N, C-alpha and C positions, 0 to 999 in steps of 0.2 A: 578860913583860917589864915592868919597873917603872921608875919615874922614876929617872934616873941610872944605870940598869943597861943593859948592852949585851946583845942577844940574839945569841948566837953558836952557831948550830946549822946545820951544812951539810945536814942532812936536812929542812929546813923545806919545807912544802908551798907551791905557788904561791899567791899572794894574801896570804901572811902578810907582816908588816912586814919590810922589808929594811934600813931605816936604823937608826941608833942612837937615834932618837926617834920613837915611834909617833904622837905628836901631830903632828909635822911630816909624817909619812907620810900621815896622814888629811887634813890641811889641804892638802897638795900634791895628793892625789887629788881633793879638792873643786875646787881651782883648775883642774886639768886637765879635769875634767868640765864645769865652767862654761865654760871656753874652747872646748870641743867643741860646745856648744849653738849651733844656728843658729836662724833664725826659723822654719824648718819643723819642727824637732825639739822637738821638744821631746823604820801600822806604823812604827816609829821606831827607827832606828839609823843610823849613818853610812853603812854599806854600802847599806842600803835607800834612804836619801835620795839617795845618789850614783847608784844604779841607776835611781831614778825620774827623775832629772835627764836621764840620757842614753838612756833607753829609747826606741828608735825606734818601738816598737809603740804606745805610749800617745799620742804626738803631743799632749802636754798643755801645751806652751809653757812648761814650768818652766825657770828659768834660774839659780836661786840655792839653795844649801844653807846656810841660816842655822845658826850654831853658837854654843856657849858654851864658853869655855875655863876651866880650873881650874889654879891655881898649885900649887906644890909642897906647900903647906899644905892642898890640896884645897878651897880656898875659891874660889867663882866670881870670875873676873876682870871688873872693870868698867872700861871704857875711857872716857876723857874727851876732849873736843875742843870747839872753838868755831868758829862761823861769824860773819861780819859781816852785820848787818842794817841796812838804811838806807844813807844816804850823807852825805857832807859832815860838817857839825858834828853831825848827828843819828845818825851811825853808832854802832852799839852791838854789843858781843859778845853772841852768843846761845849759851850753854853747853849742851852735850849730854853726857849720860852714858848708857851702855848696857852691858848684859851680852851683847848679841846682835850678831854680826858676820857680814860677808860677806867672803870672801877675794878680793882683787884680783890678787895675785901672790905667788909664793913663790920665793926665790932658792935656789941650790944649797946655801948654808950655813944654810938654815932661817930666814932673816929673811923676814917676811911683811908685806905691806901689807894691813891690814884696814880695811874701812869699817864705821863704826858704823851700826847699824840702829835705827830709832826706831818708835814707834807712836802718837805724839801729834801729830796734826794735819799740816797742810800745811808741808813743810819751808821754803817760801818766806815764811812768816809769822813775824815776830818773836815770840819767846816761846812758840811752839807746839811746839818740839822738846824735850820734856822727857825723852824716853826713859825712863831708870831713875831719874830724880830722886826722891830719898827712898825708893826701893825698896831693901830689904835683901838681896834675892836675885832671881835670874832669874824665879822663879815669880810674884813680885809684879809684875814688869814685864810678863809675858806672860799671866797668868791672865785668862781671859775675852776675850782679844784676838781679833778676827776675823782670819783668815789674810790677807785683803786689806788690813788696816790696818797691816801691817808695811811700813815705807818706808825707802828709802835716804836718807842724809843728805848724801852727798858729802864727809863728814868722815872722813879716813883717819888711821890711826896705823900706825907700823912697830914690829913686835914681834919678839923672838927666840923662836921656837917651842921652843927647847931649855929655856926657862924654865917650860914648862907640863907637867903630868903627866897631864891628862885632858881629854877633849873630849866634849861632848854635841851631836849633830847634831839639828836640828829637821827636820820634813818639808820637802822641796823646795817652793819657792814661785816665783811669777813676780813679779819686781821690776823688770826692765829695761823 
């Protein structure tokens, strides 16, 4: 199945994509798995990351499958958002950009709420949430990053998953 093409095969095997959009299917699977994680539950591929997340055997407290999306031009998608730091007359926007996301929800029509994940400092400190600032690709943002340095920002964007052609899942991590 490719971007913009429908997979129409009545002989498909269980576990294969069933929607018209494989990126939407994978992100929906991640959302479902993350929603199934409880406080007691807790190699790199989307299937492996999802299995790590919901594996009752490991009890590893993993709660998030971070991922990178690619547009129809197969370039990595970078999301942008801003938080407000400070208050009153000193309130300032703190801009965040990131190639790495956590899914919060996916609707039936493949619209998804994605949270930007960052790796630069305490999200409550102004100017520390740089995420992918000046980075040309996801590897520049992530290379050498400690797994426990990936952080939630609380900044969410809504995207149409039908606009993406590829997804790379990172290993499951604990962010909640």
